[in-house]
C-alpha positions, 0 to 999 in steps of 0.5 A: 521414374518411380522410386524403387526404395523409400529413403528416410530423409530424416536419417543422416546421409553419411557420417564423416570418418575422422581417420586420415588415410588415402591422403586424408580421404578415408575409404569408408568415407569415400564409400559413403559419398558414393552410396549417397548417390546410389540411395537417392534415385536422382532421375526423379525431381525430388531425388535429384534435388535431395541428392544435390542438396546433400552435396551442398551440405557436405561442401558447406560443412568444410567452409566452402560456399557452393553456388546452386542453380535450378534450371527446372523444378528438381534439376539442380546443378552445384558448382564450387571454385577452389582458388589456385596458386597461379591465378593467371593460369587457365582453370581446370573444371572437374565435373560430373553429373548427378542424374541416372537412367531408370532401373527396373528393380525386378531385373536386378540381383539387388535393389538398384537404389539401396547402395548395397556392398556385396562381393567387394563391390558397391552395387546400384544404379549410377555406381559407374555412371557416374556416382563413382567419379562424383564421390571422388570429386566430393572427397577431393574437394572436401580434403582440399578445404579441410587441409587448406591445400592450395592447388597449382591453378584454380579448380572448378568442381561442377555437379551437373543435372540432366546429363542422361537427358542430353544435358539441356537442363544441366550443362547446356543450361549452365553454359547458356544462362551462367557462363560466368561460372566458367570464367578462365576455365580452359580444360575439363575432365569428367567421365568414361576415361581413365579406366583399365583393361587387362590384356595378354601381352606378346609374352603371354602375361597380363598387362593393364592399359588405361584408356584416356578418353580424348574424343567423343562421337556426336549425337543425332537423336532422330525420328522417322515419320512415315505418312500414308493413307488411312483406311480399313484393314481389309482393303489392299493398299500401296500407301501403308505408312507402317510398310513405308517405315519398315522398309526405311528401317530395313534400309538403314539397318542394312547400310554399311557405314564406311570405316574411318580411324580417327587419331584417337582410334588409330592411337589405341589400336596401335598401342594395343598392337604393340602390347599384344603383338597382334596386328590389324588392318583398316578392314579387320581389327576384330582379333585385336579388339577381342583382346580387350574383352567387353570394352571392345564394344565401346571401341567398335562403336568408334570405328564408323558412324552408327544408327540404331532403331530404339523405339517404334510407334504405329497404329491404334486398332487391329482393323485400321491402317493408320495415317502415320508411323514413327520410329526413333533412331539413335545416330552417332557420328565421328568428328567431321561426319555430321553432314554426311550422316544426316544426308545418308539417313535422309536418303535411306529413309526414302520419299515417304518418310520424313527425318525429324531431329529431336536432339543433336550435339557435336563431336569432340576431338582433343589432342593426346598430348600437352601438359594436362595429358602428361599430368593425367598419365603421371597420376596413373603411373604413380599408382600403377607404374607398369601400366600403359596409357592409351587414347580412345574415342568414346562412342557416347557423349558427355557434358564436355560437349557443352563446355567445348562451346566455350572453348574448353578442351575436355577429356574423359578421366574417371580413373579406376583400376579394374579386376581383369575379369570384371565386365565393366563396359556393359555396366553402363546403363546395364543391369547389376551395375557396380563398382569395386571398392578397391577401384574406387579407392584407387581412383580417389588416390589418382584424382588427388594426385592430379589435383595437386599437380595439375 
């Protein structure tokens, strides 16, 4: 991806504030950590390496000795472990990813890699996905080192490369080639959970609920390959691969995927219903979902399996019928649905279209119970006592998938108390991505509480 803004690599990336607040983490310092990720476009090889080495320098400055792993030129993962009071307990992995999806500067209100502060927010590609959590992680681990604070158990902080490309050169590489890094780790927390939505309760008053991510849909990135008979565009044919492909796409798009409310979805809907006084049924939950605004998109995606066409490639000249045509599908399946989804797609594709797997990853389903869940709940409620904490299933995916292959139980917990009028969910991979500075500071407080009580 071309860089939208030049970065002066000789300039200091951020200055470390001396004042102590937010349990020793100054708000301005936290903003500087977040801005580090926003002014370096980590999707590029050079940007990713500079960004990760910036973290290494910050960790070494406070006396830590981080490990650095490069799976491919420019694809760098950083890990550092903090010894806990009870070395016999399972360690907690707190992880984030350093890469971002592309951004086209002409579409944005601000330069996407400038890290501008405006209207109380920090703007830039990656602000919510997920440089906000990465900044909180860096602030917490530095504060642990500076103060000599010993957490209750071992903490492993990992800054992964490549999550936005499926994690092949990041978390999957680390699990496959360097499993020793995760020795003794039993649980993990990462992105897309712990953020608030504001709903109107049964008395008509605003009420915040924090969505703790306990499940993830599986991923199947598929390619539909239609084949036919090449020929002159002026000659009628019943074997046009573009037509075969179009018919397959139409069948897949028209397919009504059956709904199934897994435990995390049921828990979310039941909780929202109790707060709002609005009922729902398995056939119709729309009135209830409308109460959580833009976040409803994430929830709708978790009510059933999904398949969306995202790319097309066919033909090379106006008067030539090509021999093949292809389309890309982004399919997401609920826990336990992988085989059914693949069989359904193959059936809908039809006899003239081959279904090829480009990338596939597992689904996750963790319990909304246990000591870690209670500690996360407690950390949030300590900062926002009147709120509710509800489970939910992420329609996307995180690096917790790779860690789960080692038996590590993962949750989405990047805490943010968000303004009621902020359209937060659409900012993931969206235009004008931004995070409120007050939300960032709130998240650092909550994460610090968890680090001290995990």
